[in-house]
mmCIF file of the N, C-alpha and C atoms, coordinates in Angstrom:
data_MODEL
# 
_entry.id   MODEL 
# 
loop_
_atom_site.group_PDB 
_atom_site.id 
_atom_site.type_symbol 
_atom_site.label_atom_id 
_atom_site.label_alt_id 
_atom_site.label_comp_id 
_atom_site.label_asym_id 
_atom_site.label_entity_id 
_atom_site.label_seq_id 
_atom_site.pdbx_PDB_ins_code 
_atom_site.Cartn_x 
_atom_site.Cartn_y 
_atom_site.Cartn_z 
_atom_site.occupancy 
_atom_site.B_iso_or_equiv 
_atom_site.pdbx_formal_charge 
_atom_site.auth_seq_id 
_atom_site.auth_comp_id 
_atom_site.auth_asym_id 
_atom_site.auth_atom_id 
_atom_site.pdbx_PDB_model_num 
ATOM 1   N N  . MET A 1 1  ? 89.334 -18.054 4.341   1.00 0.00 ? 1  MET A N  1 
ATOM 2   C CA . MET A 1 1  ? 87.912 -18.437 3.698   1.00 0.00 ? 1  MET A CA 1 
ATOM 3   C C  . MET A 1 1  ? 87.412 -18.735 3.346   1.00 0.00 ? 1  MET A C  1 
ATOM 4   N N  . THR A 1 2  ? 86.557 -20.113 3.447   1.00 0.00 ? 2  THR A N  1 
ATOM 5   C CA . THR A 1 2  ? 84.838 -20.364 2.431   1.00 0.00 ? 2  THR A CA 1 
ATOM 6   C C  . THR A 1 2  ? 84.307 -19.469 1.725   1.00 0.00 ? 2  THR A C  1 
ATOM 7   N N  . SER A 1 3  ? 83.989 -19.510 0.636   1.00 0.00 ? 3  SER A N  1 
ATOM 8   C CA . SER A 1 3  ? 82.810 -18.711 0.372   1.00 0.00 ? 3  SER A CA 1 
ATOM 9   C C  . SER A 1 3  ? 81.571 -19.328 0.406   1.00 0.00 ? 3  SER A C  1 
ATOM 10  N N  . VAL A 1 4  ? 80.177 -18.324 0.422   1.00 0.00 ? 4  VAL A N  1 
ATOM 11  C CA . VAL A 1 4  ? 79.324 -19.375 0.116   1.00 0.00 ? 4  VAL A CA 1 
ATOM 12  C C  . VAL A 1 4  ? 78.194 -19.177 -0.701  1.00 0.00 ? 4  VAL A C  1 
ATOM 13  N N  . GLU A 1 5  ? 77.802 -19.587 -2.245  1.00 0.00 ? 5  GLU A N  1 
ATOM 14  C CA . GLU A 1 5  ? 76.968 -19.558 -2.277  1.00 0.00 ? 5  GLU A CA 1 
ATOM 15  C C  . GLU A 1 5  ? 75.655 -19.444 -2.579  1.00 0.00 ? 5  GLU A C  1 
ATOM 16  N N  . THR A 1 6  ? 75.273 -17.695 -3.489  1.00 0.00 ? 6  THR A N  1 
ATOM 17  C CA . THR A 1 6  ? 74.256 -17.508 -2.909  1.00 0.00 ? 6  THR A CA 1 
ATOM 18  C C  . THR A 1 6  ? 72.760 -17.935 -4.407  1.00 0.00 ? 6  THR A C  1 
ATOM 19  N N  . TYR A 1 7  ? 71.391 -18.872 -2.938  1.00 0.00 ? 7  TYR A N  1 
ATOM 20  C CA . TYR A 1 7  ? 70.739 -19.649 -4.467  1.00 0.00 ? 7  TYR A CA 1 
ATOM 21  C C  . TYR A 1 7  ? 69.199 -18.751 -4.434  1.00 0.00 ? 7  TYR A C  1 
ATOM 22  N N  . ILE A 1 8  ? 68.851 -19.020 -4.991  1.00 0.00 ? 8  ILE A N  1 
ATOM 23  C CA . ILE A 1 8  ? 67.733 -17.833 -4.935  1.00 0.00 ? 8  ILE A CA 1 
ATOM 24  C C  . ILE A 1 8  ? 66.625 -18.811 -6.106  1.00 0.00 ? 8  ILE A C  1 
ATOM 25  N N  . THR A 1 9  ? 65.212 -18.683 -5.603  1.00 0.00 ? 9  THR A N  1 
ATOM 26  C CA . THR A 1 9  ? 64.159 -19.272 -6.309  1.00 0.00 ? 9  THR A CA 1 
ATOM 27  C C  . THR A 1 9  ? 63.975 -18.972 -7.717  1.00 0.00 ? 9  THR A C  1 
ATOM 28  N N  . GLN A 1 10 ? 62.923 -20.129 -8.194  1.00 0.00 ? 10 GLN A N  1 
ATOM 29  C CA . GLN A 1 10 ? 62.002 -19.937 -9.338  1.00 0.00 ? 10 GLN A CA 1 
ATOM 30  C C  . GLN A 1 10 ? 61.947 -18.746 -8.903  1.00 0.00 ? 10 GLN A C  1 
ATOM 31  N N  . ARG A 1 11 ? 60.689 -18.500 -7.139  1.00 0.00 ? 11 ARG A N  1 
ATOM 32  C CA . ARG A 1 11 ? 59.646 -17.485 -7.605  1.00 0.00 ? 11 ARG A CA 1 
ATOM 33  C C  . ARG A 1 11 ? 60.817 -15.845 -8.063  1.00 0.00 ? 11 ARG A C  1 
ATOM 34  N N  . ASP A 1 12 ? 61.693 -16.213 -7.072  1.00 0.00 ? 12 ASP A N  1 
ATOM 35  C CA . ASP A 1 12 ? 62.432 -15.028 -7.128  1.00 0.00 ? 12 ASP A CA 1 
ATOM 36  C C  . ASP A 1 12 ? 63.138 -13.947 -8.350  1.00 0.00 ? 12 ASP A C  1 
ATOM 37  N N  . LEU A 1 13 ? 63.064 -15.075 -9.956  1.00 0.00 ? 13 LEU A N  1 
ATOM 38  C CA . LEU A 1 13 ? 63.549 -15.195 -10.438 1.00 0.00 ? 13 LEU A CA 1 
ATOM 39  C C  . LEU A 1 13 ? 62.430 -14.784 -11.695 1.00 0.00 ? 13 LEU A C  1 
ATOM 40  N N  . GLU A 1 14 ? 61.919 -15.361 -10.829 1.00 0.00 ? 14 GLU A N  1 
ATOM 41  C CA . GLU A 1 14 ? 60.102 -14.909 -12.151 1.00 0.00 ? 14 GLU A CA 1 
ATOM 42  C C  . GLU A 1 14 ? 60.114 -13.391 -12.248 1.00 0.00 ? 14 GLU A C  1 
ATOM 43  N N  . ALA A 1 15 ? 60.648 -12.809 -10.730 1.00 0.00 ? 15 ALA A N  1 
ATOM 44  C CA . ALA A 1 15 ? 59.744 -11.541 -10.386 1.00 0.00 ? 15 ALA A CA 1 
ATOM 45  C C  . ALA A 1 15 ? 61.307 -11.238 -11.159 1.00 0.00 ? 15 ALA A C  1 
ATOM 46  N N  . ARG A 1 16 ? 62.598 -11.338 -10.554 1.00 0.00 ? 16 ARG A N  1 
ATOM 47  C CA . ARG A 1 16 ? 63.980 -9.925  -11.141 1.00 0.00 ? 16 ARG A CA 1 
ATOM 48  C C  . ARG A 1 16 ? 63.304 -10.615 -12.972 1.00 0.00 ? 16 ARG A C  1 
ATOM 49  N N  . TRP A 1 17 ? 62.535 -11.778 -14.061 1.00 0.00 ? 17 TRP A N  1 
ATOM 50  C CA . TRP A 1 17 ? 63.091 -11.194 -15.066 1.00 0.00 ? 17 TRP A CA 1 
ATOM 51  C C  . TRP A 1 17 ? 61.614 -11.088 -15.844 1.00 0.00 ? 17 TRP A C  1 
ATOM 52  N N  . LYS A 1 18 ? 60.764 -10.921 -14.994 1.00 0.00 ? 18 LYS A N  1 
ATOM 53  C CA . LYS A 1 18 ? 59.024 -10.582 -14.730 1.00 0.00 ? 18 LYS A CA 1 
ATOM 54  C C  . LYS A 1 18 ? 58.699 -11.716 -16.326 1.00 0.00 ? 18 LYS A C  1 
ATOM 55  N N  . VAL A 1 19 ? 59.006 -12.860 -15.982 1.00 0.00 ? 19 VAL A N  1 
ATOM 56  C CA . VAL A 1 19 ? 58.420 -13.698 -16.973 1.00 0.00 ? 19 VAL A CA 1 
ATOM 57  C C  . VAL A 1 19 ? 57.336 -14.570 -15.317 1.00 0.00 ? 19 VAL A C  1 
ATOM 58  N N  . SER A 1 20 ? 57.335 -16.205 -16.410 1.00 0.00 ? 20 SER A N  1 
ATOM 59  C CA . SER A 1 20 ? 56.135 -16.769 -15.390 1.00 0.00 ? 20 SER A CA 1 
ATOM 60  C C  . SER A 1 20 ? 56.706 -17.593 -15.508 1.00 0.00 ? 20 SER A C  1 
ATOM 61  N N  . GLY A 1 21 ? 56.553 -18.249 -14.413 1.00 0.00 ? 21 GLY A N  1 
ATOM 62  C CA . GLY A 1 21 ? 56.723 -19.969 -13.900 1.00 0.00 ? 21 GLY A CA 1 
ATOM 63  C C  . GLY A 1 21 ? 56.680 -20.201 -15.304 1.00 0.00 ? 21 GLY A C  1 
ATOM 64  N N  . ARG A 1 22 ? 56.178 -20.812 -16.371 1.00 0.00 ? 22 ARG A N  1 
ATOM 65  C CA . ARG A 1 22 ? 56.025 -21.930 -16.810 1.00 0.00 ? 22 ARG A CA 1 
ATOM 66  C C  . ARG A 1 22 ? 56.462 -21.331 -17.981 1.00 0.00 ? 22 ARG A C  1 
ATOM 67  N N  . THR A 1 23 ? 56.498 -20.165 -18.339 1.00 0.00 ? 23 THR A N  1 
ATOM 68  C CA . THR A 1 23 ? 58.103 -19.754 -19.277 1.00 0.00 ? 23 THR A CA 1 
ATOM 69  C C  . THR A 1 23 ? 59.610 -20.486 -18.133 1.00 0.00 ? 23 THR A C  1 
ATOM 70  N N  . LEU A 1 24 ? 59.538 -20.277 -17.140 1.00 0.00 ? 24 LEU A N  1 
ATOM 71  C CA . LEU A 1 24 ? 61.375 -20.726 -16.339 1.00 0.00 ? 24 LEU A CA 1 
ATOM 72  C C  . LEU A 1 24 ? 61.022 -22.665 -17.484 1.00 0.00 ? 24 LEU A C  1 
ATOM 73  N N  . GLU A 1 25 ? 59.267 -23.096 -17.081 1.00 0.00 ? 25 GLU A N  1 
ATOM 74  C CA . GLU A 1 25 ? 59.801 -24.509 -16.702 1.00 0.00 ? 25 GLU A CA 1 
ATOM 75  C C  . GLU A 1 25 ? 59.846 -25.107 -18.527 1.00 0.00 ? 25 GLU A C  1 
ATOM 76  N N  . ARG A 1 26 ? 59.165 -24.014 -18.768 1.00 0.00 ? 26 ARG A N  1 
ATOM 77  C CA . ARG A 1 26 ? 59.914 -24.006 -19.898 1.00 0.00 ? 26 ARG A CA 1 
ATOM 78  C C  . ARG A 1 26 ? 60.900 -24.298 -20.614 1.00 0.00 ? 26 ARG A C  1 
ATOM 79  N N  . TRP A 1 27 ? 61.723 -23.401 -19.865 1.00 0.00 ? 27 TRP A N  1 
ATOM 80  C CA . TRP A 1 27 ? 63.171 -23.558 -20.726 1.00 0.00 ? 27 TRP A CA 1 
ATOM 81  C C  . TRP A 1 27 ? 64.126 -24.498 -20.413 1.00 0.00 ? 27 TRP A C  1 
ATOM 82  N N  . ARG A 1 28 ? 63.225 -24.506 -18.751 1.00 0.00 ? 28 ARG A N  1 
ATOM 83  C CA . ARG A 1 28 ? 64.267 -25.696 -18.514 1.00 0.00 ? 28 ARG A CA 1 
ATOM 84  C C  . ARG A 1 28 ? 64.473 -26.840 -19.169 1.00 0.00 ? 28 ARG A C  1 
ATOM 85  N N  . ALA A 1 29 ? 63.355 -27.525 -19.669 1.00 0.00 ? 29 ALA A N  1 
ATOM 86  C CA . ALA A 1 29 ? 62.540 -28.399 -20.613 1.00 0.00 ? 29 ALA A CA 1 
ATOM 87  C C  . ALA A 1 29 ? 63.577 -28.196 -21.280 1.00 0.00 ? 29 ALA A C  1 
ATOM 88  N N  . GLU A 1 30 ? 63.813 -26.837 -22.349 1.00 0.00 ? 30 GLU A N  1 
ATOM 89  C CA . GLU A 1 30 ? 64.627 -27.335 -23.518 1.00 0.00 ? 30 GLU A CA 1 
ATOM 90  C C  . GLU A 1 30 ? 65.353 -27.011 -22.953 1.00 0.00 ? 30 GLU A C  1 
ATOM 91  N N  . ARG A 1 31 ? 66.746 -27.166 -21.518 1.00 0.00 ? 31 ARG A N  1 
ATOM 92  C CA . ARG A 1 31 ? 68.058 -26.829 -21.335 1.00 0.00 ? 31 ARG A CA 1 
ATOM 93  C C  . ARG A 1 31 ? 68.410 -25.284 -22.143 1.00 0.00 ? 31 ARG A C  1 
ATOM 94  N N  . TYR A 1 32 ? 67.260 -23.904 -21.822 1.00 0.00 ? 32 TYR A N  1 
ATOM 95  C CA . TYR A 1 32 ? 68.036 -23.044 -22.180 1.00 0.00 ? 32 TYR A CA 1 
ATOM 96  C C  . TYR A 1 32 ? 67.665 -21.995 -20.668 1.00 0.00 ? 32 TYR A C  1 
ATOM 97  N N  . GLY A 1 33 ? 68.233 -20.798 -20.363 1.00 0.00 ? 33 GLY A N  1 
ATOM 98  C CA . GLY A 1 33 ? 68.584 -20.539 -19.250 1.00 0.00 ? 33 GLY A CA 1 
ATOM 99  C C  . GLY A 1 33 ? 69.872 -20.645 -18.749 1.00 0.00 ? 33 GLY A C  1 
ATOM 100 N N  . PRO A 1 34 ? 69.639 -20.045 -17.470 1.00 0.00 ? 34 PRO A N  1 
ATOM 101 C CA . PRO A 1 34 ? 70.680 -20.467 -15.868 1.00 0.00 ? 34 PRO A CA 1 
ATOM 102 C C  . PRO A 1 34 ? 70.362 -22.186 -16.346 1.00 0.00 ? 34 PRO A C  1 
ATOM 103 N N  . ALA A 1 35 ? 71.592 -22.208 -15.866 1.00 0.00 ? 35 ALA A N  1 
ATOM 104 C CA . ALA A 1 35 ? 71.770 -23.632 -15.031 1.00 0.00 ? 35 ALA A CA 1 
ATOM 105 C C  . ALA A 1 35 ? 70.880 -23.545 -13.699 1.00 0.00 ? 35 ALA A C  1 
ATOM 106 N N  . TRP A 1 36 ? 70.350 -25.479 -13.551 1.00 0.00 ? 36 TRP A N  1 
ATOM 107 C CA . TRP A 1 36 ? 69.396 -24.928 -12.137 1.00 0.00 ? 36 TRP A CA 1 
ATOM 108 C C  . TRP A 1 36 ? 70.193 -26.206 -11.034 1.00 0.00 ? 36 TRP A C  1 
ATOM 109 N N  . VAL A 1 37 ? 70.025 -26.011 -9.726  1.00 0.00 ? 37 VAL A N  1 
ATOM 110 C CA . VAL A 1 37 ? 70.860 -27.302 -8.928  1.00 0.00 ? 37 VAL A CA 1 
ATOM 111 C C  . VAL A 1 37 ? 68.174 -27.762 -8.380  1.00 0.00 ? 37 VAL A C  1 
ATOM 112 N N  . THR A 1 38 ? 67.809 -28.327 -8.022  1.00 0.00 ? 38 THR A N  1 
ATOM 113 C CA . THR A 1 38 ? 67.081 -29.557 -7.287  1.00 0.00 ? 38 THR A CA 1 
ATOM 114 C C  . THR A 1 38 ? 67.501 -29.610 -5.808  1.00 0.00 ? 38 THR A C  1 
ATOM 115 N N  . LEU A 1 39 ? 67.173 -29.091 -4.887  1.00 0.00 ? 39 LEU A N  1 
ATOM 116 C CA . LEU A 1 39 ? 67.363 -28.677 -3.550  1.00 0.00 ? 39 LEU A CA 1 
ATOM 117 C C  . LEU A 1 39 ? 66.219 -29.208 -2.858  1.00 0.00 ? 39 LEU A C  1 
ATOM 118 N N  . GLY A 1 40 ? 66.102 -30.824 -1.925  1.00 0.00 ? 40 GLY A N  1 
ATOM 119 C CA . GLY A 1 40 ? 64.862 -31.618 -1.635  1.00 0.00 ? 40 GLY A CA 1 
ATOM 120 C C  . GLY A 1 40 ? 63.963 -30.800 -2.146  1.00 0.00 ? 40 GLY A C  1 
ATOM 121 N N  . GLY A 1 41 ? 63.410 -31.364 -3.507  1.00 0.00 ? 41 GLY A N  1 
ATOM 122 C CA . GLY A 1 41 ? 62.807 -31.321 -4.576  1.00 0.00 ? 41 GLY A CA 1 
ATOM 123 C C  . GLY A 1 41 ? 61.981 -29.803 -5.561  1.00 0.00 ? 41 GLY A C  1 
ATOM 124 N N  . SER A 1 42 ? 63.405 -28.378 -4.440  1.00 0.00 ? 42 SER A N  1 
ATOM 125 C CA . SER A 1 42 ? 62.803 -27.328 -4.728  1.00 0.00 ? 42 SER A CA 1 
ATOM 126 C C  . SER A 1 42 ? 63.503 -26.839 -6.362  1.00 0.00 ? 42 SER A C  1 
ATOM 127 N N  . ILE A 1 43 ? 63.412 -25.736 -7.094  1.00 0.00 ? 43 ILE A N  1 
ATOM 128 C CA . ILE A 1 43 ? 64.424 -25.922 -7.552  1.00 0.00 ? 43 ILE A CA 1 
ATOM 129 C C  . ILE A 1 43 ? 64.958 -24.328 -7.482  1.00 0.00 ? 43 ILE A C  1 
ATOM 130 N N  . ARG A 1 44 ? 66.386 -24.250 -7.541  1.00 0.00 ? 44 ARG A N  1 
ATOM 131 C CA . ARG A 1 44 ? 66.884 -22.653 -6.708  1.00 0.00 ? 44 ARG A CA 1 
ATOM 132 C C  . ARG A 1 44 ? 67.967 -22.796 -8.441  1.00 0.00 ? 44 ARG A C  1 
ATOM 133 N N  . TYR A 1 45 ? 68.308 -21.341 -8.185  1.00 0.00 ? 45 TYR A N  1 
ATOM 134 C CA . TYR A 1 45 ? 69.231 -21.267 -9.120  1.00 0.00 ? 45 TYR A CA 1 
ATOM 135 C C  . TYR A 1 45 ? 69.640 -20.640 -8.374  1.00 0.00 ? 45 TYR A C  1 
ATOM 136 N N  . SER A 1 46 ? 71.531 -20.491 -8.883  1.00 0.00 ? 46 SER A N  1 
ATOM 137 C CA . SER A 1 46 ? 73.010 -19.756 -7.540  1.00 0.00 ? 46 SER A CA 1 
ATOM 138 C C  . SER A 1 46 ? 72.774 -19.092 -8.670  1.00 0.00 ? 46 SER A C  1 
ATOM 139 N N  . LEU A 1 47 ? 72.745 -17.342 -8.114  1.00 0.00 ? 47 LEU A N  1 
ATOM 140 C CA . LEU A 1 47 ? 73.111 -16.481 -7.892  1.00 0.00 ? 47 LEU A CA 1 
ATOM 141 C C  . LEU A 1 47 ? 73.891 -15.964 -9.224  1.00 0.00 ? 47 LEU A C  1 
ATOM 142 N N  . THR A 1 48 ? 75.046 -16.761 -9.149  1.00 0.00 ? 48 THR A N  1 
ATOM 143 C CA . THR A 1 48 ? 76.394 -15.878 -9.962  1.00 0.00 ? 48 THR A CA 1 
ATOM 144 C C  . THR A 1 48 ? 76.401 -17.304 -11.421 1.00 0.00 ? 48 THR A C  1 
ATOM 145 N N  . ASP A 1 49 ? 75.700 -17.824 -11.325 1.00 0.00 ? 49 ASP A N  1 
ATOM 146 C CA . ASP A 1 49 ? 74.165 -18.303 -12.715 1.00 0.00 ? 49 ASP A CA 1 
ATOM 147 C C  . ASP A 1 49 ? 73.455 -17.166 -13.369 1.00 0.00 ? 49 ASP A C  1 
ATOM 148 N N  . VAL A 1 50 ? 73.043 -17.161 -12.553 1.00 0.00 ? 50 VAL A N  1 
ATOM 149 C CA . VAL A 1 50 ? 71.926 -16.007 -13.092 1.00 0.00 ? 50 VAL A CA 1 
ATOM 150 C C  . VAL A 1 50 ? 72.864 -15.045 -13.125 1.00 0.00 ? 50 VAL A C  1 
ATOM 151 N N  . LEU A 1 51 ? 73.593 -14.684 -12.821 1.00 0.00 ? 51 LEU A N  1 
ATOM 152 C CA . LEU A 1 51 ? 74.376 -13.101 -13.724 1.00 0.00 ? 51 LEU A CA 1 
ATOM 153 C C  . LEU A 1 51 ? 75.347 -12.993 -14.322 1.00 0.00 ? 51 LEU A C  1 
ATOM 154 N N  . ALA A 1 52 ? 76.015 -14.025 -14.406 1.00 0.00 ? 52 ALA A N  1 
ATOM 155 C CA . ALA A 1 52 ? 76.405 -15.211 -15.619 1.00 0.00 ? 52 ALA A CA 1 
ATOM 156 C C  . ALA A 1 52 ? 75.758 -15.214 -16.980 1.00 0.00 ? 52 ALA A C  1 
ATOM 157 N N  . TRP A 1 53 ? 74.807 -15.666 -16.730 1.00 0.00 ? 53 TRP A N  1 
ATOM 158 C CA . TRP A 1 53 ? 73.351 -16.543 -17.537 1.00 0.00 ? 53 TRP A CA 1 
ATOM 159 C C  . TRP A 1 53 ? 73.564 -14.659 -18.329 1.00 0.00 ? 53 TRP A C  1 
ATOM 160 N N  . GLU A 1 54 ? 72.505 -13.718 -17.992 1.00 0.00 ? 54 GLU A N  1 
ATOM 161 C CA . GLU A 1 54 ? 72.303 -12.116 -18.056 1.00 0.00 ? 54 GLU A CA 1 
ATOM 162 C C  . GLU A 1 54 ? 73.541 -10.788 -18.596 1.00 0.00 ? 54 GLU A C  1 
ATOM 163 N N  . ALA A 1 55 ? 74.712 -11.491 -18.235 1.00 0.00 ? 55 ALA A N  1 
ATOM 164 C CA . ALA A 1 55 ? 75.709 -10.529 -18.889 1.00 0.00 ? 55 ALA A CA 1 
ATOM 165 C C  . ALA A 1 55 ? 75.808 -11.256 -19.692 1.00 0.00 ? 55 ALA A C  1 
ATOM 166 N N  . ALA A 1 56 ? 75.809 -12.676 -20.158 1.00 0.00 ? 56 ALA A N  1 
ATOM 167 C CA . ALA A 1 56 ? 75.734 -13.426 -21.845 1.00 0.00 ? 56 ALA A CA 1 
ATOM 168 C C  . ALA A 1 56 ? 75.505 -13.011 -22.793 1.00 0.00 ? 56 ALA A C  1 
ATOM 169 N N  . HIS A 1 57 ? 73.848 -13.176 -22.437 1.00 0.00 ? 57 HIS A N  1 
ATOM 170 C CA . HIS A 1 57 ? 72.523 -12.319 -23.447 1.00 0.00 ? 57 HIS A CA 1 
ATOM 171 C C  . HIS A 1 57 ? 72.615 -10.946 -23.735 1.00 0.00 ? 57 HIS A C  1 
ATOM 172 N N  . ARG A 1 58 ? 73.028 -10.567 -22.947 1.00 0.00 ? 58 ARG A N  1 
ATOM 173 C CA . ARG A 1 58 ? 73.154 -8.662  -23.300 1.00 0.00 ? 58 ARG A CA 1 
ATOM 174 C C  . ARG A 1 58 ? 73.926 -8.671  -23.845 1.00 0.00 ? 58 ARG A C  1 
ATOM 175 N N  . ARG A 1 59 ? 72.495 -7.504  -24.686 1.00 0.00 ? 59 ARG A N  1 
ATOM 176 C CA . ARG A 1 59 ? 72.762 -6.464  -25.821 1.00 0.00 ? 59 ARG A CA 1 
ATOM 177 C C  . ARG A 1 59 ? 72.662 -5.320  -26.190 1.00 0.00 ? 59 ARG A C  1 
ATOM 178 N N  . GLU A 1 60 ? 73.365 -4.980  -26.399 1.00 0.00 ? 60 GLU A N  1 
ATOM 179 C CA . GLU A 1 60 ? 74.319 -3.431  -27.075 1.00 0.00 ? 60 GLU A CA 1 
ATOM 180 C C  . GLU A 1 60 ? 73.101 -3.290  -28.197 1.00 0.00 ? 60 GLU A C  1 
ATOM 181 N N  . PRO A 1 61 ? 72.733 -1.186  -27.943 1.00 0.00 ? 61 PRO A N  1 
ATOM 182 C CA . PRO A 1 61 ? 71.869 -1.643  -29.111 1.00 0.00 ? 61 PRO A CA 1 
ATOM 183 C C  . PRO A 1 61 ? 72.454 -0.663  -30.163 1.00 0.00 ? 61 PRO A C  1 
# 
């Protein structure tokens, strides 16, 4: 069985992380943050990549 990757929009990620679209745009320009793809002229983030990036940047108090 083939698994299908789930992609989220920039707006979805803005809401998830409570950051502005401008912040995500700047991060992409700086090559910071999770990997992204451009599909039909629209930015998408793999949910797997987002979760991995969150885990890699988790800090314990």
